[in-house]
C-alpha positions in Angstrom: 32.4 3.7 7.1 29.6 1.7 8.9 29.1 -2.6 7.2 25.3 -2.2 8.2 22.3 -3.6 6.4 21.6 -1.3 3.3 18.1 -1.3 3.6 17.6 0.0 -0.1 19.2 -3.6 -1.3 16.3 -5.3 -2.6 15.1 -8.2 -0.5 14.5 -11.2 -2.4 13.1 -13.3 0.3 9.9 -11.0 -0.1 9.5 -11.7 -3.6 7.2 -14.7 -4.7 9.2 -16.4 -8.0 8.0 -19.0 -9.8 9.7 -22.2 -10.0 10.1 -23.5 -13.7 7.9 -26.6 -13.1 5.3 -23.8 -12.1 5.8 -21.8 -15.0 5.3 -24.8 -17.0 2.0 -25.7 -15.1 0.4 -22.4 -15.8 2.1 -22.0 -19.4 0.0 -26.1 -20.0 -2.9 -24.5 -18.8 -2.6 -21.1 -20.8 -2.3 -23.7 -24.1 -4.7 -25.7 -23.6 -7.0 -22.1 -23.6 -5.9 -21.3 -26.6 -6.0 -24.8 -28.1 -9.4 -24.8 -27.4 -10.2 -20.8 -29.0 -8.7 -21.9 -32.1 -10.8 -25.0 -32.3 -13.9 -22.2 -31.5 -12.6 -19.9 -34.2 -12.0 -22.8 -36.9 -15.6 -23.8 -36.2 -17.1 -20.6 -36.8 -15.2 -19.6 -40.2 -13.2 -16.5 -38.1 -11.2 -13.9 -40.3 -7.5 -15.5 -41.5 -6.2 -13.0 -39.1 -7.6 -14.0 -35.9 -6.7 -17.7 -36.9 -2.9 -16.5 -37.7 -2.4 -14.5 -34.1 -3.8 -17.2 -32.6 -1.6 -19.6 -34.1 1.1 -17.8 -33.7 0.3 -17.4 -29.7 0.4 -21.0 -29.7 3.5 -21.3 -31.2 5.2 -19.1 -29.4 3.6 -20.8 -26.1 4.3 -24.1 -26.5 8.1 -23.0 -27.6 8.5 -21.5 -24.0 7.3 -24.0 -22.8 9.8 -26.4 -24.4 12.3 -24.1 -23.2 11.5 -24.4 -19.9 
C-alpha cells in the first residue's frame, strides 16, 4: 500500500476561516444594524410580533458575540 497524499482529504489550507476577532467584529456590525432596525420599528408602532422577533434576534446575536 502506498503512503502518498490522500487527494480526497480536505485541504484546510485553502479554506477562508474567520478568527474569533473577525467574527466579533462582523457580529458587532450586524448588532448595530439590528439595533437601528429595532429603533425604527419602535418609532412607527410596528406589530408586537415584529418587535418580539427583532428583540430575540438582537439578544441571540449579543449572546453569541459574548461567547466568542
